[in-house]
All heavy atoms as a GROMACS GRO file, in nm:
protein
  573
    1MET      N    1  -2.239  -8.990   4.935
    1MET     CA    2  -2.229  -8.846   4.934
    1MET      C    3  -2.133  -8.802   4.818
    1MET      O    4  -2.027  -8.866   4.798
    1MET     CB    5  -2.175  -8.798   5.067
    1MET     CG    6  -2.167  -8.650   5.078
    1MET     SD    7  -2.112  -8.604   5.245
    1MET     CE    8  -2.167  -8.436   5.245
    2ALA      N    9  -2.168  -8.698   4.751
    2ALA     CA   10  -2.088  -8.650   4.640
    2ALA      C   11  -1.958  -8.582   4.689
    2ALA      O   12  -1.951  -8.538   4.805
    2ALA     CB   13  -2.167  -8.550   4.559
    3THR      N   14  -1.859  -8.580   4.606
    3THR     CA   15  -1.733  -8.514   4.639
    3THR      C   16  -1.756  -8.366   4.654
    3THR      O   17  -1.825  -8.305   4.573
    3THR     CB   18  -1.627  -8.538   4.530
    3THR    OG1   19  -1.614  -8.678   4.512
    3THR    CG2   20  -1.495  -8.476   4.563
    4GLU      N   21  -1.696  -8.305   4.756
    4GLU     CA   22  -1.701  -8.161   4.775
    4GLU      C   23  -1.569  -8.102   4.726
    4GLU      O   24  -1.463  -8.151   4.757
    4GLU     CB   25  -1.726  -8.125   4.918
    4GLU     CG   26  -1.869  -8.145   4.959
    4GLU     CD   27  -1.910  -8.066   5.082
    4GLU    OE1   28  -1.858  -7.956   5.099
    4GLU    OE2   29  -1.991  -8.115   5.157
    5TYR      N   30  -1.580  -8.000   4.645
    5TYR     CA   31  -1.462  -7.934   4.587
    5TYR      C   32  -1.442  -7.801   4.657
    5TYR      O   33  -1.535  -7.744   4.715
    5TYR     CB   34  -1.482  -7.914   4.440
    5TYR     CG   35  -1.501  -8.046   4.363
    5TYR    CD1   36  -1.628  -8.087   4.327
    5TYR    CD2   37  -1.392  -8.127   4.332
    5TYR    CE1   38  -1.646  -8.208   4.260
    5TYR    CE2   39  -1.410  -8.247   4.268
    5TYR     CZ   40  -1.536  -8.289   4.231
    5TYR     OH   41  -1.556  -8.406   4.167
    6ARG      N   42  -1.321  -7.748   4.645
    6ARG     CA   43  -1.287  -7.620   4.707
    6ARG      C   44  -1.236  -7.527   4.603
    6ARG      O   45  -1.187  -7.568   4.498
    6ARG     CB   46  -1.179  -7.640   4.816
    6ARG     CG   47  -1.228  -7.718   4.930
    6ARG     CD   48  -1.122  -7.728   5.039
    6ARG     NE   49  -1.105  -7.872   5.059
    6ARG     CZ   50  -0.994  -7.925   5.105
    6ARG    NH1   51  -0.891  -7.853   5.135
    6ARG    NH2   52  -0.989  -8.054   5.124
    7ILE      N   53  -1.237  -7.395   4.635
    7ILE     CA   54  -1.180  -7.293   4.549
    7ILE      C   55  -1.036  -7.330   4.527
    7ILE      O   56  -0.961  -7.364   4.622
    7ILE     CB   57  -1.194  -7.156   4.612
    7ILE    CG1   58  -1.341  -7.117   4.616
    7ILE    CG2   59  -1.114  -7.053   4.534
    7ILE    CD1   60  -1.373  -6.988   4.688
    8GLY      N   61  -0.990  -7.325   4.400
    8GLY     CA   62  -0.854  -7.356   4.364
    8GLY      C   63  -0.835  -7.500   4.318
    8GLY      O   64  -0.730  -7.532   4.260
    9ASP      N   65  -0.935  -7.588   4.341
    9ASP     CA   66  -0.921  -7.726   4.292
    9ASP      C   67  -0.920  -7.728   4.139
    9ASP      O   68  -0.991  -7.651   4.077
    9ASP     CB   69  -1.041  -7.812   4.339
    9ASP     CG   70  -1.026  -7.858   4.486
    9ASP    OD1   71  -0.918  -7.841   4.542
    9ASP    OD2   72  -1.127  -7.913   4.539
   10HIS      N   73  -0.837  -7.810   4.083
   10HIS     CA   74  -0.825  -7.824   3.939
   10HIS      C   75  -0.914  -7.945   3.898
   10HIS      O   76  -0.897  -8.053   3.949
   10HIS     CB   77  -0.681  -7.851   3.898
   10HIS     CG   78  -0.654  -7.828   3.755
   10HIS    ND1   79  -0.573  -7.908   3.684
   10HIS    CD2   80  -0.693  -7.732   3.668
   10HIS    CE1   81  -0.564  -7.864   3.558
   10HIS    NE2   82  -0.636  -7.755   3.550
   11VAL      N   83  -1.014  -7.918   3.813
   11VAL     CA   84  -1.117  -8.015   3.778
   11VAL      C   85  -1.131  -8.020   3.626
   11VAL      O   86  -1.083  -7.935   3.550
   11VAL     CB   87  -1.249  -7.984   3.843
   11VAL    CG1   88  -1.243  -7.992   3.996
   11VAL    CG2   89  -1.302  -7.848   3.800
   12SER      N   90  -1.199  -8.125   3.581
   12SER     CA   91  -1.239  -8.133   3.440
   12SER      C   92  -1.386  -8.167   3.432
   12SER      O   93  -1.445  -8.217   3.528
   12SER     CB   94  -1.154  -8.240   3.366
   12SER     OG   95  -1.190  -8.369   3.404
   13TRP      N   96  -1.446  -8.134   3.318
   13TRP     CA   97  -1.588  -8.162   3.293
   13TRP      C   98  -1.608  -8.182   3.144
   13TRP      O   99  -1.524  -8.149   3.064
   13TRP     CB  100  -1.678  -8.056   3.349
   13TRP     CG  101  -1.669  -7.922   3.280
   13TRP    CD1  102  -1.748  -7.875   3.181
   13TRP    CD2  103  -1.573  -7.817   3.303
   13TRP    NE1  104  -1.709  -7.749   3.145
   13TRP    CE2  105  -1.600  -7.712   3.219
   13TRP    CE3  106  -1.462  -7.808   3.390
   13TRP    CZ2  107  -1.526  -7.597   3.217
   13TRP    CZ3  108  -1.389  -7.691   3.388
   13TRP    CH2  109  -1.418  -7.588   3.302
   14ASN      N  110  -1.717  -8.248   3.110
   14ASN     CA  111  -1.748  -8.277   2.972
   14ASN      C  112  -1.830  -8.164   2.912
   14ASN      O  113  -1.923  -8.114   2.974
   14ASN     CB  114  -1.826  -8.407   2.963
   14ASN     CG  115  -1.814  -8.474   2.829
   14ASN    OD1  116  -1.723  -8.442   2.751
   14ASN    ND2  117  -1.902  -8.567   2.800
   15SER      N  118  -1.792  -8.121   2.793
   15SER     CA  119  -1.867  -8.015   2.719
   15SER      C  120  -1.894  -8.066   2.578
   15SER      O  121  -1.846  -8.171   2.538
   15SER     CB  122  -1.792  -7.885   2.717
   15SER     OG  123  -1.688  -7.890   2.622
   16GLU      N  124  -1.965  -7.983   2.500
   16GLU     CA  125  -1.991  -8.020   2.361
   16GLU      C  126  -1.861  -8.040   2.281
   16GLU      O  127  -1.852  -8.114   2.187
   16GLU     CB  128  -2.076  -7.912   2.292
   16GLU     CG  129  -2.212  -7.890   2.355
   16GLU     CD  130  -2.208  -7.790   2.469
   16GLU    OE1  131  -2.111  -7.711   2.482
   16GLU    OE2  132  -2.298  -7.794   2.554
   17ALA      N  133  -1.757  -7.965   2.324
   17ALA     CA  134  -1.631  -7.969   2.251
   17ALA      C  135  -1.535  -8.077   2.309
   17ALA      O  136  -1.424  -8.090   2.260
   17ALA     CB  137  -1.561  -7.833   2.261
   18GLY      N  138  -1.582  -8.152   2.404
   18GLY     CA  139  -1.493  -8.255   2.468
   18GLY      C  140  -1.461  -8.217   2.613
   18GLY      O  141  -1.527  -8.133   2.674
   19ARG      N  142  -1.363  -8.283   2.669
   19ARG     CA  143  -1.322  -8.257   2.810
   19ARG      C  144  -1.258  -8.123   2.818
   19ARG      O  145  -1.174  -8.082   2.742
   19ARG     CB  146  -1.224  -8.360   2.861
   19ARG     CG  147  -1.269  -8.488   2.896
   19ARG     CD  148  -1.351  -8.543   3.000
   19ARG     NE  149  -1.348  -8.516   3.136
   19ARG     CZ  150  -1.461  -8.525   3.211
   19ARG    NH1  151  -1.577  -8.553   3.157
   19ARG    NH2  152  -1.454  -8.508   3.335
   20VAL      N  153  -1.296  -8.046   2.925
   20VAL     CA  154  -1.242  -7.916   2.954
   20VAL      C  155  -1.186  -7.918   3.093
   20VAL      O  156  -1.235  -7.987   3.181
   20VAL     CB  157  -1.354  -7.809   2.947
   20VAL    CG1  158  -1.297  -7.671   2.970
   20VAL    CG2  159  -1.423  -7.813   2.808
   21ARG      N  160  -1.075  -7.844   3.111
   21ARG     CA  161  -1.010  -7.837   3.243
   21ARG      C  162  -1.013  -7.694   3.292
   21ARG      O  163  -1.005  -7.602   3.211
   21ARG     CB  164  -0.863  -7.883   3.232
   21ARG     CG  165  -0.847  -8.025   3.192
   21ARG     CD  166  -0.703  -8.056   3.160
   21ARG     NE  167  -0.683  -8.196   3.134
   21ARG     CZ  168  -0.602  -8.272   3.202
   21ARG    NH1  169  -0.527  -8.222   3.297
   21ARG    NH2  170  -0.595  -8.399   3.174
   22GLY      N  171  -1.019  -7.678   3.422
   22GLY     CA  172  -1.020  -7.546   3.477
   22GLY      C  173  -1.008  -7.550   3.628
   22GLY      O  174  -1.000  -7.657   3.692
   23LYS      N  175  -1.003  -7.431   3.687
   23LYS     CA  176  -0.994  -7.417   3.834
   23LYS      C  177  -1.123  -7.357   3.889
   23LYS      O  178  -1.178  -7.266   3.831
   23LYS     CB  179  -0.876  -7.330   3.872
   23LYS     CG  180  -0.745  -7.398   3.854
   23LYS     CD  181  -0.638  -7.341   3.934
   23LYS     CE  182  -0.512  -7.422   3.914
   23LYS     NZ  183  -0.399  -7.370   3.985
   24ILE      N  184  -1.165  -7.410   4.004
   24ILE     CA  185  -1.283  -7.361   4.071
   24ILE      C  186  -1.251  -7.222   4.129
   24ILE      O  187  -1.150  -7.205   4.199
   24ILE     CB  188  -1.329  -7.457   4.179
   24ILE    CG1  189  -1.376  -7.586   4.114
   24ILE    CG2  190  -1.436  -7.395   4.267
   24ILE    CD1  191  -1.414  -7.698   4.212
   25THR      N  192  -1.338  -7.124   4.098
   25THR     CA  193  -1.315  -6.990   4.146
   25THR      C  194  -1.418  -6.947   4.249
   25THR      O  195  -1.397  -6.848   4.320
   25THR     CB  196  -1.321  -6.888   4.026
   25THR    OG1  197  -1.450  -6.901   3.963
   25THR    CG2  198  -1.208  -6.917   3.929
   26ARG      N  199  -1.531  -7.020   4.257
   26ARG     CA  200  -1.635  -6.982   4.351
   26ARG      C  201  -1.727  -7.101   4.376
   26ARG      O  202  -1.749  -7.181   4.286
   26ARG     CB  203  -1.718  -6.868   4.294
   26ARG     CG  204  -1.813  -6.805   4.390
   26ARG     CD  205  -1.865  -6.673   4.336
   26ARG     NE  206  -1.960  -6.618   4.434
   26ARG     CZ  207  -2.042  -6.521   4.407
   26ARG    NH1  208  -2.040  -6.465   4.288
   26ARG    NH2  209  -2.123  -6.474   4.501
   27VAL      N  210  -1.775  -7.112   4.498
   27VAL     CA  211  -1.868  -7.220   4.539
   27VAL      C  212  -1.998  -7.152   4.583
   27VAL      O  213  -2.001  -7.066   4.669
   27VAL     CB  214  -1.809  -7.304   4.655
   27VAL    CG1  215  -1.910  -7.411   4.697
   27VAL    CG2  216  -1.675  -7.362   4.618
   28HIS      N  217  -2.111  -7.196   4.519
   28HIS     CA  218  -2.243  -7.142   4.550
   28HIS      C  219  -2.316  -7.246   4.633
   28HIS      O  220  -2.330  -7.361   4.593
   28HIS     CB  221  -2.323  -7.115   4.424
   28HIS     CG  222  -2.268  -7.003   4.338
   28HIS    ND1  223  -2.297  -6.874   4.360
   28HIS    CD2  224  -2.180  -7.011   4.238
   28HIS    CE1  225  -2.230  -6.801   4.272
   28HIS    NE2  226  -2.160  -6.881   4.193
   29LYS      N  227  -2.365  -7.202   4.753
   29LYS     CA  228  -2.438  -7.292   4.842
   29LYS      C  229  -2.582  -7.249   4.863
   29LYS      O  230  -2.648  -7.291   4.955
   29LYS     CB  231  -2.365  -7.306   4.972
   29LYS     CG  232  -2.228  -7.376   4.954
   29LYS     CD  233  -2.164  -7.408   5.084
   29LYS     CE  234  -2.033  -7.486   5.057
   29LYS     NZ  235  -1.972  -7.531   5.180
   30GLN      N  236  -2.627  -7.155   4.783
   30GLN     CA  237  -2.769  -7.114   4.783
   30GLN      C  238  -2.808  -7.066   4.643
   30GLN      O  239  -2.721  -7.045   4.560
   30GLN     CB  240  -2.793  -7.005   4.882
   30GLN     CG  241  -2.714  -6.875   4.862
   30GLN     CD  242  -2.736  -6.777   4.975
   30GLN    OE1  243  -2.776  -6.816   5.083
   30GLN    NE2  244  -2.704  -6.652   4.951
   31GLU      N  245  -2.936  -7.058   4.619
   31GLU     CA  246  -2.985  -7.019   4.489
   31GLU      C  247  -2.924  -6.889   4.441
   31GLU      O  248  -2.902  -6.798   4.520
   31GLU     CB  249  -3.140  -7.001   4.501
   31GLU     CG  250  -3.210  -7.001   4.373
   31GLU     CD  251  -3.359  -7.002   4.397
   31GLU    OE1  252  -3.419  -6.891   4.408
   31GLU    OE2  253  -3.418  -7.111   4.406
   32PHE      N  254  -2.892  -6.878   4.310
   32PHE     CA  255  -2.830  -6.762   4.258
   32PHE      C  256  -2.868  -6.740   4.110
   32PHE      O  257  -2.916  -6.835   4.046
   32PHE     CB  258  -2.676  -6.767   4.270
   32PHE     CG  259  -2.609  -6.878   4.194
   32PHE    CD1  260  -2.542  -6.851   4.074
   32PHE    CD2  261  -2.614  -7.011   4.239
   32PHE    CE1  262  -2.482  -6.951   4.002
   32PHE    CE2  263  -2.551  -7.113   4.166
   32PHE     CZ  264  -2.486  -7.083   4.047
   33LYS      N  265  -2.849  -6.621   4.061
   33LYS     CA  266  -2.878  -6.591   3.919
   33LYS      C  267  -2.749  -6.607   3.841
   33LYS      O  268  -2.641  -6.563   3.879
   33LYS     CB  269  -2.923  -6.446   3.904
   33LYS     CG  270  -3.061  -6.421   3.964
   33LYS     CD  271  -3.169  -6.467   3.870
   33LYS     CE  272  -3.304  -6.420   3.924
   33LYS     NZ  273  -3.412  -6.470   3.848
   34TRP      N  274  -2.760  -6.672   3.723
   34TRP     CA  275  -2.647  -6.692   3.637
   34TRP      C  276  -2.697  -6.673   3.496
   34TRP      O  277  -2.780  -6.749   3.444
   34TRP     CB  278  -2.588  -6.832   3.655
   34TRP     CG  279  -2.474  -6.863   3.566
   34TRP    CD1  280  -2.477  -6.936   3.449
   34TRP    CD2  281  -2.340  -6.819   3.581
   34TRP    NE1  282  -2.350  -6.940   3.395
   34TRP    CE2  283  -2.265  -6.872   3.474
   34TRP    CE3  284  -2.275  -6.742   3.679
   34TRP    CZ2  285  -2.127  -6.848   3.461
   34TRP    CZ3  286  -2.139  -6.722   3.661
   34TRP    CH2  287  -2.068  -6.771   3.556
   35LYS      N  288  -2.645  -6.568   3.427
   35LYS     CA  289  -2.679  -6.535   3.288
   35LYS      C  290  -2.830  -6.536   3.266
   35LYS      O  291  -2.880  -6.592   3.170
   35LYS     CB  292  -2.613  -6.637   3.194
   35LYS     CG  293  -2.460  -6.628   3.198
   35LYS     CD  294  -2.395  -6.718   3.096
   35LYS     CE  295  -2.245  -6.700   3.104
   35LYS     NZ  296  -2.175  -6.784   3.010
   36GLY      N  297  -2.900  -6.467   3.361
   36GLY     CA  298  -3.044  -6.450   3.350
   36GLY      C  299  -3.131  -6.565   3.394
   36GLY      O  300  -3.253  -6.560   3.386
   37HIS      N  301  -3.071  -6.671   3.447
   37HIS     CA  302  -3.144  -6.789   3.493
   37HIS      C  303  -3.117  -6.814   3.638
   37HIS      O  304  -3.008  -6.788   3.687
   37HIS     CB  305  -3.105  -6.915   3.411
   37HIS     CG  306  -3.134  -6.899   3.270
   37HIS    ND1  307  -3.260  -6.920   3.214
   37HIS    CD2  308  -3.058  -6.869   3.161
   37HIS    CE1  309  -3.259  -6.903   3.083
   37HIS    NE2  310  -3.133  -6.871   3.047
   38THR      N  311  -3.214  -6.867   3.711
   38THR     CA  312  -3.193  -6.901   3.848
   38THR      C  313  -3.129  -7.042   3.854
   38THR      O  314  -3.178  -7.135   3.792
   38THR     CB  315  -3.330  -6.906   3.924
   38THR    OG1  316  -3.389  -6.776   3.917
   38THR    CG2  317  -3.311  -6.943   4.067
   39ARG      N  318  -3.022  -7.052   3.926
   39ARG     CA  319  -2.951  -7.182   3.946
   39ARG      C  320  -2.978  -7.222   4.091
   39ARG      O  321  -2.970  -7.141   4.185
   39ARG     CB  322  -2.801  -7.164   3.923
   39ARG     CG  323  -2.761  -7.114   3.784
   39ARG     CD  324  -2.790  -7.211   3.672
   39ARG     NE  325  -2.725  -7.339   3.687
   39ARG     CZ  326  -2.627  -7.384   3.606
   39ARG    NH1  327  -2.590  -7.309   3.505
   39ARG    NH2  328  -2.572  -7.500   3.630
   40HIS      N  329  -3.010  -7.346   4.106
   40HIS     CA  330  -3.042  -7.399   4.241
   40HIS      C  331  -2.918  -7.466   4.301
   40HIS      O  332  -2.856  -7.550   4.236
   40HIS     CB  333  -3.156  -7.498   4.231
   40HIS     CG  334  -3.281  -7.436   4.173
   40HIS    ND1  335  -3.363  -7.349   4.244
   40HIS    CD2  336  -3.335  -7.443   4.050
   40HIS    CE1  337  -3.459  -7.310   4.171
   40HIS    NE2  338  -3.448  -7.364   4.050
   41ALA      N  339  -2.888  -7.425   4.424
   41ALA     CA  340  -2.774  -7.483   4.494
   41ALA      C  341  -2.806  -7.482   4.642
   41ALA      O  342  -2.892  -7.402   4.685
   41ALA     CB  343  -2.647  -7.400   4.469
   42SER      N  344  -2.741  -7.568   4.714
   42SER     CA  345  -2.760  -7.574   4.862
   42SER      C  346  -2.630  -7.617   4.922
   42SER      O  347  -2.538  -7.661   4.854
   42SER     CB  348  -2.873  -7.670   4.898
   42SER     OG  349  -2.835  -7.802   4.868
   43ALA      N  350  -2.623  -7.616   5.055
   43ALA     CA  351  -2.504  -7.664   5.125
   43ALA      C  352  -2.481  -7.812   5.094
   43ALA      O  353  -2.366  -7.856   5.086
   43ALA     CB  354  -2.515  -7.639   5.277
   44ASP      N  355  -2.589  -7.885   5.080
   44ASP     CA  356  -2.577  -8.031   5.048
   44ASP      C  357  -2.551  -8.060   4.901
   44ASP      O  358  -2.505  -8.168   4.867
   44ASP     CB  359  -2.704  -8.104   5.089
   44ASP     CG  360  -2.721  -8.104   5.242
   44ASP    OD1  361  -2.622  -8.100   5.313
   44ASP    OD2  362  -2.840  -8.110   5.286
   45ASP      N  363  -2.584  -7.965   4.812
   45ASP     CA  364  -2.568  -7.983   4.669
   45ASP      C  365  -2.522  -7.851   4.605
   45ASP      O  366  -2.598  -7.784   4.533
   45ASP     CB  367  -2.701  -8.029   4.610
   45ASP     CG  368  -2.690  -8.078   4.468
   45ASP    OD1  369  -2.576  -8.111   4.424
   45ASP    OD2  370  -2.794  -8.083   4.398
   46PRO      N  371  -2.397  -7.813   4.632
   46PRO     CA  372  -2.347  -7.683   4.581
   46PRO      C  373  -2.324  -7.686   4.430
   46PRO      O  374  -2.317  -7.796   4.366
   46PRO     CB  375  -2.213  -7.665   4.654
   46PRO     CG  376  -2.172  -7.798   4.692
   46PRO     CD  377  -2.295  -7.881   4.711
   47GLN      N  378  -2.312  -7.569   4.373
   47GLN     CA  379  -2.269  -7.554   4.232
   47GLN      C  380  -2.141  -7.477   4.232
   47GLN      O  381  -2.111  -7.392   4.322
   47GLN     CB  382  -2.376  -7.479   4.152
   47GLN     CG  383  -2.500  -7.566   4.136
   47GLN     CD  384  -2.574  -7.537   4.008
   47GLN    OE1  385  -2.518  -7.489   3.907
   47GLN    NE2  386  -2.705  -7.568   4.006
   48TYR      N  387  -2.055  -7.502   4.132
   48TYR     CA  388  -1.919  -7.452   4.127
   48TYR      C  389  -1.902  -7.367   4.003
   48TYR      O  390  -1.937  -7.411   3.891
   48TYR     CB  391  -1.820  -7.565   4.130
   48TYR     CG  392  -1.837  -7.657   4.249
   48TYR    CD1  393  -1.917  -7.768   4.248
   48TYR    CD2  394  -1.770  -7.624   4.367
   48TYR    CE1  395  -1.932  -7.849   4.358
   48TYR    CE2  396  -1.782  -7.704   4.481
   48TYR     CZ  397  -1.863  -7.816   4.474
   48TYR     OH  398  -1.878  -7.896   4.585
   49GLU      N  399  -1.841  -7.249   4.018
   49GLU     CA  400  -1.795  -7.167   3.906
   49GLU      C  401  -1.654  -7.211   3.874
   49GLU      O  402  -1.568  -7.216   3.966
   49GLU     CB  403  -1.793  -7.019   3.938
   49GLU     CG  404  -1.931  -6.956   3.930
   49GLU     CD  405  -1.928  -6.806   3.947
   49GLU    OE1  406  -1.837  -6.737   3.891
   49GLU    OE2  407  -2.016  -6.757   4.020
   50ILE      N  408  -1.628  -7.241   3.745
   50ILE     CA  409  -1.497  -7.290   3.706
   50ILE      C  410  -1.447  -7.208   3.586
   50ILE      O  411  -1.519  -7.192   3.488
   50ILE     CB  412  -1.498  -7.437   3.665
   50ILE    CG1  413  -1.573  -7.520   3.771
   50ILE    CG2  414  -1.360  -7.495   3.645
   50ILE    CD1  415  -1.689  -7.597   3.716
   51LYS      N  416  -1.324  -7.159   3.594
   51LYS     CA  417  -1.267  -7.085   3.485
   51LYS      C  418  -1.179  -7.180   3.402
   51LYS      O  419  -1.091  -7.246   3.457
   51LYS     CB  420  -1.179  -6.966   3.532
   51LYS     CG  421  -1.128  -6.884   3.420
   51LYS     CD  422  -1.061  -6.760   3.470
   51LYS     CE  423  -1.025  -6.674   3.350
   51LYS     NZ  424  -0.895  -6.621   3.349
   52SER      N  425  -1.203  -7.186   3.273
   52SER     CA  426  -1.131  -7.274   3.184
   52SER      C  427  -0.981  -7.238   3.181
   52SER      O  428  -0.944  -7.121   3.184
   52SER     CB  429  -1.189  -7.263   3.041
   52SER     OG  430  -1.108  -7.325   2.947
   53ASP      N  431  -0.897  -7.338   3.171
   53ASP     CA  432  -0.752  -7.322   3.161
   53ASP      C  433  -0.715  -7.256   3.032
   53ASP      O  434  -0.617  -7.178   3.025
   53ASP     CB  435  -0.679  -7.453   3.174
   53ASP     CG  436  -0.679  -7.509   3.314
   53ASP    OD1  437  -0.714  -7.436   3.409
   53ASP    OD2  438  -0.650  -7.629   3.327
   54LYS      N  439  -0.789  -7.283   2.921
   54LYS     CA  440  -0.742  -7.239   2.790
   54LYS      C  441  -0.810  -7.108   2.743
   54LYS      O  442  -0.761  -7.045   2.657
   54LYS     CB  443  -0.768  -7.349   2.689
   54LYS     CG  444  -0.678  -7.468   2.704
   54LYS     CD  445  -0.697  -7.567   2.595
   54LYS     CE  446  -0.600  -7.683   2.610
   54LYS     NZ  447  -0.615  -7.782   2.503
   55THR      N  448  -0.927  -7.080   2.801
   55THR     CA  449  -0.997  -6.957   2.756
   55THR      C  450  -1.042  -6.882   2.882
   55THR      O  451  -1.020  -6.923   2.994
   55THR     CB  452  -1.122  -6.994   2.672
   55THR    OG1  453  -1.218  -7.057   2.756
   55THR    CG2  454  -1.090  -7.082   2.553
   56ASP      N  455  -1.108  -6.771   2.859
   56ASP     CA  456  -1.163  -6.694   2.971
   56ASP      C  457  -1.304  -6.736   3.005
   56ASP      O  458  -1.369  -6.676   3.091
   56ASP     CB  459  -1.164  -6.542   2.935
   56ASP     CG  460  -1.027  -6.480   2.937
   56ASP    OD1  461  -0.940  -6.532   3.010
   56ASP    OD2  462  -1.007  -6.379   2.871
   57HIS      N  463  -1.354  -6.842   2.943
   57HIS     CA  464  -1.486  -6.893   2.966
   57HIS      C  465  -1.503  -6.939   3.113
   57HIS      O  466  -1.418  -7.004   3.168
   57HIS     CB  467  -1.520  -7.010   2.872
   57HIS     CG  468  -1.657  -7.065   2.895
   57HIS    ND1  469  -1.770  -7.001   2.847
   57HIS    CD2  470  -1.699  -7.176   2.953
   57HIS    CE1  471  -1.874  -7.071   2.881
   57HIS    NE2  472  -1.834  -7.180   2.942
   58VAL      N  473  -1.617  -6.900   3.174
   58VAL     CA  474  -1.652  -6.945   3.310
   58VAL      C  475  -1.776  -7.027   3.298
   58VAL      O  476  -1.874  -6.984   3.238
   58VAL     CB  477  -1.671  -6.827   3.405
   58VAL    CG1  478  -1.716  -6.877   3.541
   58VAL    CG2  479  -1.545  -6.744   3.414
   59ALA      N  480  -1.775  -7.148   3.356
   59ALA     CA  481  -1.888  -7.237   3.353
   59ALA      C  482  -1.936  -7.262   3.493
   59ALA      O  483  -1.860  -7.243   3.591
   59ALA     CB  484  -1.849  -7.371   3.289
   60VAL      N  485  -2.059  -7.306   3.507
   60VAL     CA  486  -2.117  -7.342   3.638
   60VAL      C  487  -2.166  -7.489   3.629
   60VAL      O  488  -2.238  -7.522   3.534
   60VAL     CB  489  -2.230  -7.251   3.679
   60VAL    CG1  490  -2.298  -7.300   3.806
   60VAL    CG2  491  -2.182  -7.109   3.695
   61HIS      N  492  -2.125  -7.571   3.723
   61HIS     CA  493  -2.163  -7.711   3.722
   61HIS      C  494  -2.186  -7.761   3.865
   61HIS      O  495  -2.126  -7.713   3.961
   61HIS     CB  496  -2.054  -7.804   3.658
   61HIS     CG  497  -2.036  -7.777   3.515
   61HIS    ND1  498  -2.134  -7.813   3.421
   61HIS    CD2  499  -1.937  -7.722   3.446
   61HIS    CE1  500  -2.087  -7.781   3.300
   61HIS    NE2  501  -1.970  -7.725   3.312
   62LYS      N  502  -2.270  -7.861   3.875
   62LYS     CA  503  -2.285  -7.934   4.001
   62LYS      C  504  -2.165  -8.028   4.015
   62LYS      O  505  -2.097  -8.062   3.917
   62LYS     CB  506  -2.414  -8.012   4.004
   62LYS     CG  507  -2.537  -7.920   4.015
   62LYS     CD  508  -2.660  -7.997   4.049
   62LYS     CE  509  -2.775  -7.900   4.072
   62LYS     NZ  510  -2.887  -7.969   4.134
   63GLY      N  511  -2.141  -8.070   4.137
   63GLY     CA  512  -2.025  -8.153   4.165
   63GLY      C  513  -2.024  -8.286   4.093
   63GLY      O  514  -1.920  -8.337   4.057
   64GLY      N  515  -2.143  -8.341   4.063
   64GLY     CA  516  -2.148  -8.470   3.993
   64GLY      C  517  -2.095  -8.463   3.852
   64GLY      O  518  -2.063  -8.569   3.794
   65ALA      N  519  -2.087  -8.345   3.792
   65ALA     CA  520  -2.038  -8.331   3.655
   65ALA      C  521  -1.885  -8.312   3.652
   65ALA      O  522  -1.827  -8.311   3.546
   65ALA     CB  523  -2.103  -8.210   3.588
   66LEU      N  524  -1.824  -8.300   3.769
   66LEU     CA  525  -1.676  -8.266   3.774
   66LEU      C  526  -1.593  -8.391   3.816
   66LEU      O  527  -1.641  -8.481   3.884
   66LEU     CB  528  -1.656  -8.158   3.878
   66LEU     CG  529  -1.736  -8.028   3.855
   66LEU    CD1  530  -1.711  -7.931   3.970
   66LEU    CD2  531  -1.700  -7.965   3.724
   67ARG      N  532  -1.469  -8.387   3.771
   67ARG     CA  533  -1.366  -8.482   3.814
   67ARG      C  534  -1.249  -8.405   3.864
   67ARG      O  535  -1.196  -8.314   3.798
   67ARG     CB  536  -1.323  -8.568   3.694
   67ARG     CG  537  -1.422  -8.665   3.643
   67ARG     CD  538  -1.357  -8.751   3.541
   67ARG     NE  539  -1.460  -8.824   3.467
   67ARG     CZ  540  -1.440  -8.887   3.353
   67ARG    NH1  541  -1.321  -8.886   3.296
   67ARG    NH2  542  -1.536  -8.951   3.296
   68LEU      N  543  -1.203  -8.443   3.981
   68LEU     CA  544  -1.084  -8.378   4.039
   68LEU      C  545  -0.958  -8.426   3.964
   68LEU      O  546  -0.940  -8.548   3.944
   68LEU     CB  547  -1.072  -8.411   4.188
   68LEU     CG  548  -0.962  -8.339   4.267
   68LEU    CD1  549  -0.981  -8.191   4.267
   68LEU    CD2  550  -0.960  -8.394   4.409
   69LEU      N  551  -0.873  -8.334   3.927
   69LEU     CA  552  -0.745  -8.370   3.860
   69LEU      C  553  -0.633  -8.359   3.957
   69LEU      O  554  -0.636  -8.275   4.052
   69LEU     CB  555  -0.721  -8.271   3.745
   69LEU     CG  556  -0.829  -8.270   3.632
   69LEU    CD1  557  -0.801  -8.159   3.534
   69LEU    CD2  558  -0.832  -8.404   3.563
   70LYS      N  559  -0.532  -8.442   3.937
   70LYS     CA  560  -0.411  -8.431   4.018
   70LYS      C  561  -0.334  -8.305   3.985
   70LYS      O  562  -0.329  -8.266   3.870
   70LYS     CB  563  -0.323  -8.551   3.996
   70LYS     CG  564  -0.384  -8.678   4.045
   70LYS     CD  565  -0.294  -8.795   4.024
   70LYS     CE  566  -0.360  -8.924   4.069
   70LYS     NZ  567  -0.276  -9.039   4.052
   71SER      N  568  -0.279  -8.240   4.084
   71SER     CA  569  -0.207  -8.115   4.061
   71SER      C  570  -0.084  -8.132   3.985
   71SER      O  571  -0.020  -8.228   3.981
   71SER     CB  572  -0.177  -8.047   4.195
   71SER     OG  573  -0.299  -8.014   4.259
   0.00000   0.00000   0.00000
């Protein structure tokens, strides 16, 4: 089973620019629209909105793309 993250968890993920760090701001457990596209999520496979620590950029990723960071 994949790791489940919570709002406020500090995580990192890989992007084109390298590793990015941020905090989870929202957990999606059902299908939702994101920037004009339908994103698929479920209670068993949620997607997470994460706000970057360095910019105002908000990304959405599945849990498998994230790594939990120590506080």
